[in-house]
C-alpha positions, 0 to 999 in steps of 0.5 A: 444772424447774418454777418456784416459782410454777407449783409453788405453783399446782399445790399450791393446785389439789390442795388444792382438789381434796382438799377436794372429795374429803374432803367427798364422803367425809363425805357418802358416809359419812352416806348409807351409815349411813342406807341401812344403817339403812333396810335393817335396819329393813325386813329383818325384815318381808321376812324374815317375808314369805319365811317366810310364802310358804315355808309357803304353797308346799307347799300349792299343787298340783303340777299345774297349774303356777302361772304364777309357777313355770312354766318356759317355752321352756327351750331358748332362753328370753327373758331380762331382767336388772334391772341396778342401777347408780348415778346418779352416778360417782366410785365407783371401779370400782363401775359398771364391774364390774357392767356387765362382770359383766352382759355376761359372763353375758348372751346376744345376745337378752337384754334389759337393764332398767337402773336408775341413770343411769350404767349407762343412759348407758353402754349407751344407743346402744351396746348394742341389748339396752338397753330405753330406755323403762325408766328408774328412778333408783337414789338413795334407793331406796323401796318404791314404786319397787320395787313399780313395777318388780316390776309391770312385770316380772310383767306382762311375764312373765305376758304371755309377753314374758319367760320368765326375769327376773334381778336383777343387783346389787352385794352387800356381802360384808364391810365392805371388799369387795363384788361383783356377783351375779345372782339369779333373780326369775321364775320362782320356784324351789320348792326355794328356797322350802322352809319351814324345819324347825319347832322343837319346840312351834312356836307357828305350827304349821300355818296355815289359808288362806282361801279357799285356798292359791292365793289366798293365794299370789297375794297374797303372791308379789308382796310377796315379789318387792317385797322381793327388789327393794327389798332389792337396791336398798337393798344396792346403794345401800349398796355404792355409798356404800361404794365411793365412800367408799373411792374418795374416801378413796384420792383424798384420801390420793393428794392428800396424797402429791402435795402432800408431794412437790410441797412438797419440790420447791417447797422445793428450787426455792425454795432453789435460786433463793435460793442462785442469787441469793446467788451472783449478789450475791456475784459482783457484789460481787466484780466491783465490788471487783476493778474498784476 
């Protein structure tokens, strides 16, 4: 049985750890609120951008096929995955679930463009599919970073280096659960960009495009893809903070339970040592009396 001193040191050590996990829980809670507010602020803009591009697509000619819609090498396409992981750990199975999902869906010839230091370090020197020169942080996602990533993806797609580009991120299902998902970024899908039915007396009606639909589409399509990536980055950051909150809350509760059990053991050990001292004193006193 451990000594009272050792048990007391373990209790104090766990209490110090519990302070850290509780502080991380509060920090993640604050970051989650800010990230959700940021996402809600920009969502109407990108929703309107999607509506706009959906109204432009029907005016594009079917032939020749626009490069953003062109499906090349359907038999054996060169795929790339933009993978959104975290910059920090201690978020439960957040990063592990995402990387497992990625490896289950990827082929040997695919390429991984990983955003976030945890995922990057997990694949560095271990998976040849990782593009090592592609490095972006996942903390505090910004629209400028989303633009830079989109430009890289579009340039590689247009030059023929890539035939398909997918984005893999963690989507929040509800307040408690989230799961990895995959969406195609390029080529765009005409079916997915069908305009919603216009209501009776829709004030927007038909639009006049100047100089033509193709030029308007060329300008709006990259912005639409900026929105897809920025939305995924923001939602992933929210999911990361939610996962870290849950992990730190569980760690704090586990620490509480451990302290309770150790406190009981400490009390039993201390009580046992006190009882033993009393017994020894009584035994010593009895021996003295017998000698007299």
